N, C-alpha and C positions, 0 to 999 in steps of 0.2 A: 659773455662768452654762445656759442652755440653746445647741441648736443655731443656731436663728431667730438669736439675738442674738449669738453669737460668731463672728465670720468671719477665717477665720486664712491667711495669704498669704502664699509661700513670701520672696519680702521680709519679711513684717515680722518671719517664722525667722530669718533671713540677721540682717539690718537690730536684732534686738532688744539692746540690752546690760544684764546684768545688775548686779547694782552688787556691788562689790568686797567682801569679807572678809577678815578676818584670815584667817580659818578655811578656804575655802570654798573652794571645786572647782577643781581641776587645769582654770586657762583653756583651753590646747589642743587639750586630751578635753572640754570643755565647746563649741569651737570643730569642733572636729570631731562632733559626734553634730550640732546644729544645722545645721553644712553639710546631713549625714546625713538628718536628717526635715525639710529644705528641698525639697531633692532628691527623698523622698521622696511629700514631697505637692504637690513641683510635677506628678510620676511617677500619682496619683492625684486632681489636676485635670484630664490630660491625657487619658487615661484615663475620666472623667463625661466628658468635650465627647465621645469619640468614643460613646462607649454612647450622652449625649444624638443624638448626629445617626444612629448607624444605630436609633435608634428612631424620631427624625421619618425613617428612611428608609421603617422598616417601619410605621409608619403611613400615608402617601407609596401606598405598596404593596398595603397590605389596602385601599385608597381605590379607587387602580384595580380590584386582582382584582377588590371587588364591583360598584361600576361595571361589570365584562364579565362580572359573571357576570348581573348586568341584563340587560344587551342577549342574553344565551345566553339567557337561557330566555323572552323578548320573541322570537330569531327560531327558538327550538326547539318554540313555538307557532302560531307560520306555514308553519313544514315539516311538524307533525303535521295541518294543516289544508289544506297544498296535498297530502301522498301520499295521501290519497284523489282523485282528477288527477289525478294522474302517475301511480297504481297503475292506474287506467281506459286514463287512456290509453298507457300502458307495454302494456298486457296486446294493446289495438286495434295497437296496430304489431311485437308480438311474435309474430302470429299473418300478420301482413303480411312479416314478414323470411326467418319461417320457409318456407311458397309460395316467395317469393325462391329465399329458401336451398339450399332440393330442388332447385327448377329450373337453381340456377345449379349444385346440389353434381354433379350428373348425366353436365351437361354438360364438366364438369373430372375428374370421372373419367375416360365417354369419346377425352378432351383425353390425360391420364394411363394408359390405356391401352395409346396409339397410337403416347409420347415409350416410353415402355417396348419395346414392339413393335423402335421405329427403336436405343435405345441399347443393345437384345441384341444387333440386328445390329452394328451401327459396334463392341460391346466380340469379340463375335467374330470378325470382317475384322481388327481391332490382335491376333487373339487369334494367327492366320492370319499375319500379318506377325511381329509378332515370330519369328511358331514357323520362320520363312524366310526371317529374321535371321540369329536363332542357328545355325541350321542354313546358310548366306554367314560369319558368322561362322568358326568355326570350322573349315568347311572352309580357311578363308586363314592361319588360328593352325599348323594343320598344315598346308602348304603351306607356312610362313614356318619350322614344326620342324624339318622334313627340309632345308632347304639350311639352319639351323644344323650341323645332321648332316653334314650334309654338310662345312660351312666347318669345323670342330672337324676333323672327319678331317682336315683336309686342312691344319688347325694342325698335329696333331700328326707328321701326316706331313714339316712343315719346320723343326717341330720335331728329329726323327730327324737328317733327312741333312745339318742345321747338325749337329747333336749328332759325329757321323760327318764330317762334316770341319773341325770345331774338334782333333777325335780323332786324326785324321790326320795336319792341321799339327800337332798336339801330339809325337808322333811322330818324325815327317818333323824336327821340330826338337830330339829329342833322339834322334835316331842321327847328326844333324849335326849335333854337338855332343860326340857322346865319338868 
C-alpha cells in the first residue's frame, strides 16, 4: 500500500476487529495498544492541522509583507524625489530662522542679565533677612534659657524647702513618740 491510497483514521483503529485464533495475541494487550495507536494518530492529525494552519497564516503574512515592501519601495522613490526639493526649501528657511534666532537670542540674553541682577539682589536681601531672623531667634532662645535657669533654681529651692520641712516633721513625730 502506498500513502495516497491508505488513509487510516483514529476511529478505524479503534473500531478494527481482529479475527480470533487459538494461539493469538492477548486481547487486552491488543486493545490497549490499539487505543494508544489511535490516540497517537489523533495527536498527529491535530498536529498536522495546526501545522497546515500555521503554514496558511505564514503564507498570508508573507503576501502582506510583500505588498508592504512594494508600497515602501514606491514611497522611497517618491521620498527621494522630494528630498532635493525639500533640501532647497529647508536651506532657505534655515537661513531665515538663523537670522531671526540671532536677533531673538540677543534680546533673551539682555533680559536674562536683567533677571539675574534682580534675582541676585533678591537673594542678598533674603540672606540678610534670614540672618536677622536667626539673630532674633537666638536672642529669644537665650532669654528662654535664662528663664529656664531661673525656674530650675526655684524648683531646687522648693525641693530643698520641702525636704527640710519633711525632715523637721519626721523629727517632731519621732520626738513626740519617744
